[in-house]
TIDRENMAR-274918 format. One record per residue (C-alpha): residue number from 1; residue in one letter; x, y, z. Coordinates in steps of 0.5 Angstrom, whole numbers, plus 500, padded with zeros to 3 digits. Last residue first. Example, Ala and Ser with C-alpha at 12.3 -4.5 7.8 and 13.67 -1.06 7.14 Angstrom:
TIDRENMAR-274918
    i  aa  east  north   up
    2   S   527    498  514
    1   A   525    491  516
//
This chain:
TIDRENMAR-274918
    i  aa  east  north   up
  390   T   266    610  369
  389   D   270    604  371
  388   A   266    599  368
  387   T   268    601  361
  386   F   263    605  357
  385   Y   267    612  357
  384   K   274    610  356
  383   K   275    610  349
  382   I   272    616  349
  381   M   277    619  354
  380   E   282    616  350
  379   P   281    619  344
  378   A   281    625  348
  377   D   287    626  350
  376   P   292    629  346
  375   T   286    635  345
  374   M   282    636  340
  373   S   282    639  333
  372   L   277    641  327
  371   I   272    635  327
  370   G   268    635  321
  369   L   269    640  316
  368   T   262    643  314
  367   N   260    643  319
  366   S   266    644  324
  365   F   269    642  329
  364   T   272    642  337
  363   I   273    637  341
  362   V   275    638  348
  361   E   278    633  355
  360   V   278    636  361
  359   P   282    634  367
  358   I   280    637  374
  357   G   283    642  377
  356   G   279    647  380
  355   T   273    646  375
  354   W   274    653  373
  353   D   281    652  372
  352   T   281    646  368
  351   M   277    650  364
  350   Y   281    655  362
  349   A   286    651  360
  348   K   283    646  356
  347   I   280    652  352
  346   R   286    655  351
  345   K   289    648  348
  344   V   283    647  344
  343   V   284    653  341
  342   E   292    653  339
  341   S   291    645  337
  340   M   284    650  332
  339   V   291    654  329
  338   P   296    648  329
  337   K   289    646  324
  336   L   287    651  321
  335   V   294    653  318
  334   G   294    652  311
  333   L   291    659  309
  332   E   286    656  305
  331   K   285    652  311
  330   L   285    658  316
  329   I   280    660  311
  328   G   275    655  311
  327   A   275    656  319
  326   A   273    663  318
  325   T   267    661  314
  324   E   265    656  319
  323   M   266    662  325
  322   T   262    666  321
  321   N   261    674  318
  320   A   269    673  317
  319   S   271    680  318
  318   R   276    679  323
  317   I   280    672  319
  316   A   280    677  313
  315   E   284    682  316
  314   K   288    679  321
  313   E   291    677  315
  312   E   296    681  312
  311   S   297    682  320
  310   G   302    676  318
  309   L   300    669  319
  308   F   302    663  325
  307   A   304    666  331
  306   R   297    671  330
  305   A   292    665  330
  304   C   291    664  336
  303   D   289    672  337
  302   W   286    672  331
  301   L   280    667  333
  300   V   279    670  340
  299   E   279    677  335
  298   M   274    673  331
  297   R   269    670  336
  296   R   269    676  341
  295   D   262    677  340
  294   G   259    680  347
  293   Y   255    679  354
  292   R   249    679  350
  291   S   252    674  345
  290   H   251    668  350
  289   T   258    665  352
  288   N   258    665  359
  287   E   265    663  362
  286   V   268    667  356
  285   G   276    665  357
  284   G   278    667  350
  283   A   278    661  347
  282   V   271    659  351
  281   K   269    664  345
  280   V   272    658  340
  279   L   267    653  343
  278   K   261    657  341
  277   G   263    658  333
  276   I   268    652  334
  275   H   261    647  334
  274   G   262    643  341
  273   V   265    638  345
  272   F   267    638  353
  271   L   269    631  355
  270   I   270    632  363
  269   Q   273    627  368
  268   E   274    626  375
  267   F   266    628  376
  266   G   265    629  384
  265   E   258    632  383
  264   E   260    639  386
  263   K   266    639  381
  262   V   261    637  375
  261   M   256    643  378
  260   R   262    648  378
  259   C   265    647  371
  258   S   257    648  370
  257   E   257    655  371
  256   R   264    656  367
  255   I   261    653  361
  254   F   253    658  361
  253   N   251    659  355
  252   S   248    652  353
  251   V   250    647  359
  250   T   247    640  354
  249   V   249    635  358
  248   G   252    629  353
  247   E   250    621  354
  246   G   243    624  351
  245   E   244    619  345
  244   P   249    613  345
  243   L   256    614  344
  242   N   259    614  336
  241   L   263    619  336
  240   E   260    621  329
  239   E   253    621  329
  238   K   252    621  336
  237   I   256    625  340
  236   F   255    630  334
  235   S   248    632  334
  234   E   248    633  340
  233   G   254    637  339
  232   Y   250    640  335
  231   N   244    641  340
  230   G   248    645  345
  229   P   253    647  349
  228   T   256    640  350
  227   L   259    637  356
  226   I   261    629  357
  225   V   262    627  363
  224   R   266    622  367
  223   K   266    619  373
  222   L   258    616  373
  221   G   256    613  379
  220   A   248    614  377
  219   V   248    618  383
  218   A   253    623  378
  217   K   249    622  372
  216   M   243    624  375
  215   H   246    631  378
  214   L   249    632  373
  213   E   242    633  370
  212   L   239    636  375
  211   R   244    642  375
  210   I   244    642  368
  209   T   236    644  369
  208   A   237    649  375
  207   V   242    652  371
  206   L   237    654  365
  205   A   231    655  371
  204   E   236    661  374
  203   E   237    664  367
  202   S   230    666  367
  201   M   224    663  363
  200   P   219    669  366
  199   K   218    667  374
  198   V   214    661  374
  197   I   210    662  382
  196   G   209    656  387
  195   T   215    658  390
  194   T   218    651  389
  193   G   215    648  383
  192   L   214    641  379
  191   I   209    636  376
  190   S   212    633  371
  189   L   210    631  364
  188   G   208    625  361
  187   G   209    617  358
  186   T   217    617  362
  185   I   222    621  367
  184   G   228    619  366
  183   L   232    626  365
  182   K   233    626  357
  181   S   226    623  357
  180   N   224    629  361
  179   F   228    634  357
  178   T   222    637  353
  177   K   217    639  348
  176   E   216    631  347
  175   A   213    633  355
  174   L   207    636  350
  173   E   205    630  347
  172   R   205    626  353
  171   G   202    631  358
  170   K   197    633  353
  169   P   190    630  358
  168   I   195    632  363
  167   W   193    628  369
  166   V   192    629  377
  165   S   188    623  382
  164   I   187    625  389
  163   L   185    618  394
  162   L   181    620  401
  161   A   181    617  407
  160   G   175    618  412
  159   K   176    623  417
  158   Y   169    628  414
  157   G   168    634  418
  156   A   169    639  413
  155   M   174    643  414
  154   R   178    638  417
  153   R   178    635  409
  152   V   178    641  405
  151   E   185    642  410
  150   D   187    635  408
  149   V   186    636  401
  148   E   190    642  401
  147   D   196    639  405
  146   F   195    633  402
  145   I   196    638  394
  144   M   201    642  398
  143   S   205    637  400
  142   R   206    634  393
  141   P   208    639  390
  140   V   212    641  393
  139   P   216    635  394
  138   N   216    634  386
  137   I   210    630  382
  136   A   214    625  377
  135   P   210    620  378
  134   Y   212    613  382
  133   G   217    608  378
  132   V   224    610  381
  131   P   223    615  387
  130   S   221    622  387
  129   S   226    627  387
  128   L   230    624  382
  127   G   237    622  383
  126   P   235    614  380
  125   K   233    613  373
  124   T   225    612  370
  123   V   221    617  374
  122   R   213    617  372
  121   G   210    622  368
  120   V   203    626  369
  119   G   200    624  362
  118   K   195    620  364
  117   L   194    618  371
  116   A   197    620  377
  115   T   196    618  384
  114   L   196    621  391
  113   V   193    617  397
  112   L   191    621  403
  111   Q   190    617  409
  110   G   185    616  414
  109   F   183    623  420
  108   E   182    620  427
  107   G   189    622  430
  106   T   193    623  423
  105   K   193    617  418
  104   E   199    616  413
  103   R   200    621  406
  102   V   201    616  401
  101   F   204    617  395
  100   S   203    612  389
   99   C   206    606  385
   98   G   200    603  384
   97   A   194    606  384
   96   A   191    599  386
   95   S   196    599  392
   94   G   194    606  395
   93   D   195    602  401
   92   E   189    605  403
   91   L   185    602  398
   90   A   181    596  402
   89   E   180    601  407
   88   N   175    606  403
   87   L   177    611  399
   86   F   172    617  397
   85   E   175    619  391
   84   V   178    626  389
   83   S   180    628  382
   82   A   185    633  378
   81   F   186    635  372
   80   I   192    640  370
   79   L   189    643  363
   78   A   195    646  358
   77   K   195    653  357
   76   D   203    653  358
   75   T   205    647  359
   74   V   211    650  353
   73   D   213    655  357
   72   P   216    661  354
   71   D   214    667  360
   70   D   210    672  361
   69   G   205    669  365
   68   A   205    661  365
   67   D   198    660  366
   66   K   195    653  366
   65   R   188    652  366
   64   V   185    648  372
   63   A   180    642  371
   62   C   175    639  374
   61   S   174    632  378
   60   A   169    629  384
   59   K   168    622  387
   58   D   163    618  390
   57   Q   156    622  390
   56   K   159    625  383
   55   V   160    632  381
   54   V   164    634  375
   53   V   167    640  372
   52   H   170    641  366
   51   F   174    648  368
   50   L   175    652  375
   49   P   178    659  375
   48   L   184    661  380
   47   D   185    665  385
   46   A   192    663  387
   45   E   194    668  393
   44   T   201    670  393
   43   G   205    668  400
   42   K   211    665  396
   41   P   209    657  398
   40   T   202    658  395
   39   M   196    661  398
   38   L   190    657  396
   37   K   184    660  392
   36   M   178    656  388
   35   H   174    658  382
   34   Q   167    656  379
   33   L   164    650  384
   32   P   159    644  384
   31   N   156    643  391
   30   G   156    636  394
   29   S   160    638  400
   28   L   165    633  401
   27   L   166    632  393
   26   M   166    639  391
   25   A   171    641  396
   24   A   176    635  395
   23   A   176    637  387
   22   A   177    644  388
   21   K   183    643  393
   20   A   185    638  387
   19   A   185    642  383
   18   V   187    648  386
   17   A   194    643  388
   16   A   194    642  381
   15   C   194    647  378
   14   T   199    650  383
   13   G   205    645  382
   12   T   204    645  374
   11   T   207    653  377
   10   F   203    659  376
    9   G   203    665  373
    8   C   208    672  373
    7   R   208    678  369
    6   L   214    681  366
    5   E   214    689  367
    4   R   213    692  360
    3   K   219    696  359
    2   E   218    704  359
    1   M   218    706  351
//
């Protein structure tokens, strides 16, 4: 069967810009519209239907329904609203709307002020694309919104100031399914996009999220960073290491790529924490631990165990269905501790090489047996994690 090409969609930034452009056109013409077009930065035209159209004498608003294409985006089908209203001289600094973005007067044309209402997040930590306290509307969407509204204003010959507001009614609820709270964005979703187009979920998007989180920690002045592949590691960091939730950066399967980013951001130490089922692959030099790149867990484990066991135990190890089972077998054979010590030793060696020499400490665990092993200096790094020189 021929593989179907995945369908692209439009970003929240494109949806907000379309809604804002339509609202501006309706405000300045007095006529309701059913759809609106714009050209995305990628060069693809968006021609999107409008919902909940309201046109009043001094304000117009509408919504665009987000279409993420075949991307499993939590914002798919969400309504992105925008309104545009006349802005009198007393409000031109945007102060009435709180921290807002302002495009200053150009020639005879007045300011454009962009703010966010319900369901659009606010930035609470430095290092993001919006300043602390401002709406989480990234630079490209901001420019798109300002450019489209300005174009409509100029075509209509209106030179006064305008206030643009965007909101997402279900944004706060949907944001709970994203990384926003961890990144320091509270109260809702981000208005995102660089090309205006959503490509079906890709490794590129996941890596971008990891890079952003590492960058924010670097901006905060941290010199040590905790990496973990996923949810098991996050829970372990909180419950077993007694470190606050969110301290670990979830790197998914991108182990070597994350090591490279850690080096680029200038970190000086890494604590790598994770379930043995994922970490054992790294002990075999596996750079991306996704199963599509092969599942060599038992082979790697046996290679770590061969110095402590005879060939008769090889099949028992290699035929185990899970690493939890394999760890249980090693425990029964009395070699769990030395084998796991070899595992973390190899992980440390590979990751130190991938970072170009940044010191790496490793902790691995299982759900049934708890901590299986850690590199010798891992406890000391945990103690230092919250000291003033982090």
